[in-house]
C-alpha positions in Angstrom: 21.7 21.4 -34.4 20.1 20.2 -31.0 21.4 16.8 -30.1 17.8 15.8 -29.1 16.9 16.0 -32.8 19.3 13.3 -33.6 18.2 11.2 -30.6 14.6 11.5 -31.6 15.5 10.6 -35.2 17.5 7.6 -34.1 14.6 6.2 -31.9 11.8 7.0 -34.4 13.5 5.4 -37.4 11.6 2.4 -38.7 14.7 0.4 -39.4 16.0 1.0 -35.9 12.6 -0.1 -34.5 13.1 -3.4 -36.4 16.6 -3.7 -34.9 15.2 -3.1 -31.4 12.7 -5.9 -32.0 15.4 -8.3 -33.0 17.6 -7.3 -30.0 14.7 -8.0 -27.6 13.3 -11.2 -29.3 13.6 -14.3 -27.1 14.9 -17.5 -28.6 13.8 -21.0 -27.6 15.9 -20.8 -24.4 14.3 -17.5 -23.4 17.6 -15.6 -24.2 18.0 -12.5 -26.3 20.7 -11.0 -28.5 20.6 -8.0 -26.1 21.7 -10.2 -23.2 24.7 -11.4 -25.2 25.6 -7.8 -26.1 25.5 -7.0 -22.4 27.9 -9.9 -21.8 30.4 -8.4 -24.3 30.5 -5.2 -22.2 30.5 -6.8 -18.8 32.1 -10.2 -19.4 29.1 -11.7 -17.8 29.4 -15.0 -19.8 31.8 -16.4 -22.4 30.4 -16.3 -25.9 31.7 -18.5 -28.7 33.6 -17.0 -31.6 30.8 -17.7 -34.0 28.2 -16.2 -31.6 30.3 -13.0 -31.4 30.4 -12.9 -35.2 26.6 -13.5 -35.4 25.8 -10.6 -33.1 28.4 -8.2 -34.4 26.0 -6.1 -36.5 23.8 -5.6 -33.5 26.7 -4.8 -31.3 27.8 -2.1 -33.7 24.3 -0.7 -33.7 24.3 -0.7 -29.9 27.7 1.1 -30.1 26.3 3.8 -32.4 23.5 4.5 -29.8 26.1 4.7 -27.1 28.1 7.3 -29.0 24.9 9.3 -29.9 23.9 9.4 -26.2 27.3 10.6 -25.3 28.3 7.6 -23.1 31.8 6.3 -22.8 32.4 2.6 -22.9 33.5 2.7 -19.3 30.2 4.4 -18.3 28.1 1.9 -20.2 30.1 -1.0 -18.8 29.5 0.2 -15.2 25.8 0.8 -15.8 25.3 -2.6 -17.5 26.9 -4.3 -14.5 23.7 -3.4 -12.7 20.9 -5.9 -13.6 18.3 -3.2 -12.9 19.8 -1.1 -15.8 19.7 -4.1 -18.0 16.0 -4.5 -17.2 15.4 -0.9 -18.1 17.2 -1.1 -21.5 15.5 -4.3 -22.5 12.0 -3.0 -21.6 12.6 0.3 -23.3 13.8 -1.3 -26.5 10.9 -3.8 -26.6 8.4 -1.0 -26.0 9.8 1.2 -28.8 9.9 -1.8 -31.1 6.2 -2.5 -30.3 4.7 1.0 -30.1 7.3 3.3 -31.7 9.0 6.2 -30.0 6.1 8.0 -28.3 5.6 11.0 -26.0 4.7 9.7 -23.6 5.9 6.2 -24.1 3.6 3.2 -23.9 5.4 0.3 -22.3 5.0 -3.4 -23.0 5.1 -3.9 -19.3 5.0 -1.3 -16.5 8.4 -0.2 -15.3 6.8 0.2 -11.8 4.2 -1.8 -10.0 2.9 -0.8 -6.6 1.6 -3.8 -4.7 -0.8 -3.3 -1.8 0.5 -6.4 -0.1 -2.1 -6.6 2.6 -5.1 -4.7 3.9 -4.0 -5.1 7.5 -2.9 -2.0 9.2 -2.2 -0.8 12.8 -3.3 2.8 12.1 -6.5 4.5 11.1 -5.3 7.3 8.8 -8.0 9.8 7.8 -6.9 9.9 4.2 -6.3 6.2 3.6 -7.1 5.3 0.0 -7.2 1.6 0.9 -9.5 2.0 3.9 -7.1 -0.4 5.5 -7.5 -2.0 8.9 -8.2 -5.8 8.8 -6.9 -8.4 6.5 -9.1 -9.2 3.5 -10.6 -12.7 3.3 -9.2 -13.3 -0.2 -5.6 -12.1 0.3 -3.1 -14.1 -1.8 -1.1 -17.1 -0.5 2.7 -17.2 -0.5 2.9 -19.4 -3.6 0.8 -17.1 -5.7 2.7 -14.1 -4.5 6.1 -15.6 -5.4 4.7 -16.5 -8.8 3.6 -12.9 -9.4 7.1 -11.7 -8.7 8.4 -14.2 -11.3 5.9 -13.0 -13.8 6.9 -9.4 -13.3 10.6 -10.2 -13.6 10.1 -12.1 -16.8 8.5 -9.0 -18.4 11.4 -6.8 -17.3 9.4 -4.8 -14.8 12.0 -2.6 -13.2 10.6 -2.0 -9.7 8.1 -3.3 -7.1 6.9 -1.1 -4.4 5.3 -3.0 -1.5 2.6 -1.0 0.2 -0.6 -1.7 2.1 -2.2 -1.4 4.5 1.0 -1.9 6.4 3.1 -4.4 4.6 5.3 -5.1 7.7 2.3 -6.8 9.3 2.3 -9.6 6.8 4.5 -12.6 7.6 5.1 -13.4 3.9 6.7 -10.0 3.1 10.3 -11.0 3.6 10.1 -14.2 1.5 8.5 -12.2 -1.3 11.1 -9.3 -1.0 13.9 -11.9 -1.1 12.5 -13.4 -4.3 12.1 -9.9 -5.9 15.7 -9.1 -5.0 16.9 -12.4 -6.3 15.1 -11.7 -9.6 17.0 -8.4 -9.9 14.0 -6.1 -9.2 14.3 -2.7 -7.5 12.5 -3.3 -4.2 10.9 -0.5 -2.1 8.6 -0.7 0.9 6.1 2.0 1.8 5.3 1.9 5.5 4.0 4.0 8.4 7.3 3.3 10.1 5.9 2.3 13.5 7.0 -1.3 13.1 10.6 -0.6 11.9 12.5 -1.9 15.0 16.2 -2.2 14.8 15.7 -5.9 14.0 13.2 -5.1 11.2 15.6 -2.6 9.7 18.4 -5.2 9.7 16.0 -7.6 8.0 15.4 -5.0 5.3 19.1 -4.9 4.6 19.5 -8.7 4.6 16.5 -9.3 2.3 17.7 -6.8 -0.3 15.4 -3.8 0.1 16.6 -0.8 -2.0 14.4 2.0 -0.7 12.1 2.5 2.3 9.5 5.2 2.3 8.0 6.2 5.7 4.9 8.3 6.1 5.2 11.4 8.4 2.6 14.1 8.0 3.9 16.7 10.4 7.0 17.7 12.3 4.6 18.2 15.3 3.6 15.0 17.1 0.1 16.1 18.0 -0.7 17.0 14.3 0.6 13.8 12.9 -1.2 11.6 15.5 -4.5 13.4 14.9 -4.2 12.7 11.2 -3.1 9.1 11.6 -5.7 8.3 14.1 -3.8 6.9 17.1 -1.9 8.9 19.8 1.8 8.3 20.4 2.6 7.0 16.9 4.5 10.0 15.7 7.3 9.0 18.2 7.2 5.5 16.9 7.4 6.6 13.3 10.3 8.9 13.9 12.1 6.0 15.7 11.4 3.8 12.7 13.0 6.4 10.4 16.1 6.6 12.7 16.4 2.8 12.7 16.1 2.7 8.9 18.7 5.5 8.3 21.1 3.9 10.8 21.4 0.9 8.5 23.1 3.0 5.8 22.4 0.2 3.3 19.3 1.4 1.5 17.8 4.8 0.7 15.2 6.3 3.1 12.5 8.7 2.1 9.9 10.6 4.2 6.5 10.9 2.6 3.9 13.5 3.6 0.4 13.8 2.2 0.1 17.6 1.8 -3.2 19.1 2.8 -4.6 22.2 4.4 -3.5 20.6 7.7 0.3 20.8 6.9 0.9 23.0 3.9 2.1 25.8 6.1 4.9 23.6 7.5 6.2 22.0 4.3 9.6 23.8 4.8 9.7 22.4 8.3 9.0 18.9 7.0 11.8 19.1 4.5 14.2 20.3 7.1 13.0 17.6 9.5 13.7 15.0 6.8 17.2 16.4 6.4 17.8 16.3 10.2 16.7 12.7 10.3 19.2 11.7 7.6 16.6 10.9 4.9 17.7 10.8 1.3 14.3 12.0 -0.1 11.3 14.0 0.8 8.1 13.1 -1.0 5.1 15.3 -1.1 2.1 13.1 -1.9 -1.0 14.4 -3.7 -4.1 14.2 -1.6 -6.7 12.2 -3.6 -10.3 11.9 -2.2 -10.7 8.2 -2.4 -11.2 5.6 0.3 -11.5 7.3 3.7 -10.2 10.4 2.0 -13.6 11.1 0.6 -14.6 12.3 4.0 -12.0 15.1 4.1 -12.2 16.6 0.6 -12.4 20.1 2.0 -8.8 19.6 3.2 -7.4 19.4 -0.3 -5.0 22.1 -1.5 -6.2 24.8 -3.8 -4.5 24.9 -7.3 -2.6 28.0 -6.1 -1.3 26.3 -3.0 -0.2 23.3 -5.0 1.7 25.6 -7.4 3.4 27.2 -4.5 4.3 23.8 -3.0 5.8 22.6 -6.3 8.0 25.7 -6.5 9.2 25.2 -2.9 10.1 21.6 -3.7 12.0 22.7 -6.8 14.0 25.3 -4.9 15.0 22.8 -2.2 15.9 20.2 -4.9 18.3 22.6 -6.5 20.2 22.9 -3.2 21.2 19.3 -3.7 21.3 18.0 -0.2 18.0 16.2 -0.3 15.9 14.9 -3.2 12.4 16.6 -3.2 9.8 14.8 -5.3 6.1 14.6 -5.5 3.3 12.5 -7.0 1.9 15.6 -8.5 2.7 15.3 -12.3 2.6 19.1 -12.6 6.0 19.1 -11.1 7.6 18.6 -14.5 5.8 21.7 -15.9 6.9 23.8 -12.9 10.5 22.7 -13.2 10.6 23.2 -16.9 9.2 26.7 -16.6 11.8 27.5 -13.9 14.8 26.3 -15.8 14.7 24.1 -18.9 18.4 23.2 -18.7 18.3 22.3 -15.0 16.6 19.6 -13.1 13.3 18.2 -14.6 11.4 15.3 -13.1 11.1 12.5 -15.7 8.8 10.5 -13.5 7.6 10.4 -9.9 10.9 8.8 -9.1 13.6 10.2 -11.3 15.0 13.5 -12.4 17.1 14.4 -15.5 19.2 17.4 -16.3 20.8 19.0 -19.3 19.5 19.5 -22.8 17.9 16.0 -23.0 16.0 16.6 -19.8 12.7 17.7 -21.3 12.8 15.0 -23.9 13.2 12.4 -21.2 10.4 13.9 -19.1 8.1 13.8 -22.1 9.2 10.2 -22.8 8.5 9.0 -19.3 5.4 11.2 -19.2 4.4 12.3 -15.7 1.3 10.4 -14.7 2.0 6.8 -15.6 -1.3 5.3 -14.7 -2.0 2.2 -16.8 0.9 3.1 -19.1 4.1 3.0 -17.1 2.6 1.9 -13.8 -0.2 0.0 -12.3 -1.2 -1.5 -8.9 -1.9 -4.9 -7.5 -4.4 -5.2 -4.7 -4.1 -7.6 -1.7 -6.5 -10.1 -3.3 -4.8 -10.1 -6.7 -7.0 -7.6 -8.4 -5.1 -5.3 -10.8 -6.0 -1.6 -10.9 -4.6 1.2 -13.0 -3.4 3.0 -9.9 -3.6 2.5 -6.1 -5.8 5.7 -6.0 -8.1 4.5 -8.8 -10.3 1.6 -7.6 -11.2 0.2 -11.1 -10.6 -3.5 -11.5 -9.0 -4.4 -14.8 -8.1 -8.1 -14.1 -7.6 -10.8 -11.5 -4.2 -12.4 -11.1 -5.8 -15.5 -9.7 -7.4 -16.0 -13.1 -5.0 -14.5 -15.7 -1.3 -13.8 -16.2 -0.2 -10.3 -15.4 1.0 -9.5 -18.9 -2.3 -10.7 -20.4 -4.1 -8.2 -18.1 -1.7 -5.5 -19.1 -2.1 -6.1 -22.8 -5.8 -7.0 -23.0 -7.6 -4.7 -20.7 -9.8 -2.2 -22.6 -9.6 0.2 -19.7 -5.8 0.2 -19.6 -5.7 0.7 -23.4 -8.1 3.6 -23.2 -6.4 5.3 -20.3 -3.0 5.3 -22.0 -4.2 7.7 -24.7 -3.9 11.4 -24.0 -5.2 12.7 -27.3 -8.8 12.9 -25.9 -8.1 14.3 -22.4 -10.6 17.0 -21.5 -10.3 20.6 -20.4 -6.9 22.2 -20.4 -5.2 18.8 -19.9 -6.1 18.0 -23.5 -4.5 21.1 -25.1 -1.7 21.8 -22.6 1.8 22.2 -24.1 3.1 20.1 -21.2 0.6 17.3 -21.9 3.4 14.8 -22.7 5.5 15.5 -19.6 2.5 15.8 -17.2 -0.9 14.6 -18.4 -2.6 15.6 -15.1 -3.3 13.2 -12.3 -5.9 10.8 -13.8 -6.8 9.5 -10.3 -7.7 13.0 -9.1 -9.8 13.5 -12.3 -11.6 10.2 -11.6 -12.1 10.8 -7.9 -13.5 14.3 -8.4 -15.4 14.0 -11.7 -15.9 10.2 -12.2 -14.0 10.4 -15.5 -10.3 9.6 -15.8 -10.2 11.7 -19.0 -11.5 14.8 -17.2 -9.2 17.7 -16.3 -7.1 17.4 -13.2 -8.8 20.0 -10.8 -5.5 20.3 -8.9 -3.7 22.1 -11.6 -3.5 25.9 -11.8 -4.5 25.7 -15.5 -7.8 24.0 -14.5 -8.6 26.5 -11.7 -12.1 27.1 -13.0 -12.9 23.4 -12.6 -11.7 23.5 -9.0 -13.7 26.6 -8.2 -16.9 25.0 -9.6 -16.3 21.8 -7.7 -15.5 23.5 -4.4 -18.0 26.3 -4.6 -15.4 28.9 -3.8 -14.8 32.1 -5.7 -11.7 33.4 -7.3 -10.7 35.3 -4.1 -9.9 32.1 -2.2 
């Protein structure tokens, strides 16, 4: 019988859910049984004899899960030595204990938070969702920013991605990055690359950055500069990429927003990323929000997007560079191409083997308001950086209270009432369509994603094109 059947049974079992809740429950000192079990594997702290006896049943339960998932003790020990992995295990157990084992999973706190750290920016990109340029009057002070990092760490948030605007323009960035690293969060910075001097790249290493994602929209200087709004900045971005990769201490990705302007050179962009020594190439969905509203005619057709996704998959299989995308349809395309090969389980990770599809359905493609949310420069929380809907204010409420109490977030987590093909698609759990695109185009985050080939009729109606496009 398929191993995934037993894994699903193990995770869905009501008794096991109760055990998960006990493992993740905090005592008066904010410690959990799960943390003590981690210590038994990693020798992280000495436990008394009686404490070891007390947690023995839970340890045996954890061991049964290890065996079921086919992990050796050595593999588990090595993984648990990484505090990031511990965050992920704790968050997953608490989420299943609270909501049950779902497809896609609802999390008690988002694994990923994107933080638009400042509205300041030195570029004038045509597609900027943030309409960035000058600093907002109400941007957060350092003390509030550090407190937010602590709040996220306490809820086992796995990763913070600092974006903007241009985050490197804010003097507080390094202090906040250092705090996030100290609190064992995975730290990434999304930047236009033009401010990554050799000194800035060294500072990234010293402060604990794990991943830097640099925007580059063409391998041709004149095309990139026209899109980004200022001549000469392609050269500065490329130099920034070179400075980052020269560190060799963190991963570097090149991110391109794919539109009619550069779809024909996507192969060249992937090769260019290879040549520069990047670890990842990221194809971003164009979403007509912010300044992007003025260039909606540059969006890809569903057919073009489908072709792009297949190109990314082909290059990913070659194994020399990770090719990912914010288009949640990537999971469907990869599953259709080879169910036992690589399948994206989120915008950031890929699984392989017979459990790949189960993991993809568990993580669930578009994570808006369910596995991911955004923080704006002034502390406003939104479901997604591309979805300007305020759901709470961190100057007034704790992050976890906003996450739990927002009616909009609770509503957007549900996929049973998605409209159009998104609501009936067999890949609904692994994809779900891009809710930000649905909202930007149709004013309804439950609407069908017009970027998907399965919603082609919606795209044709919106664009006024005929089927011969």
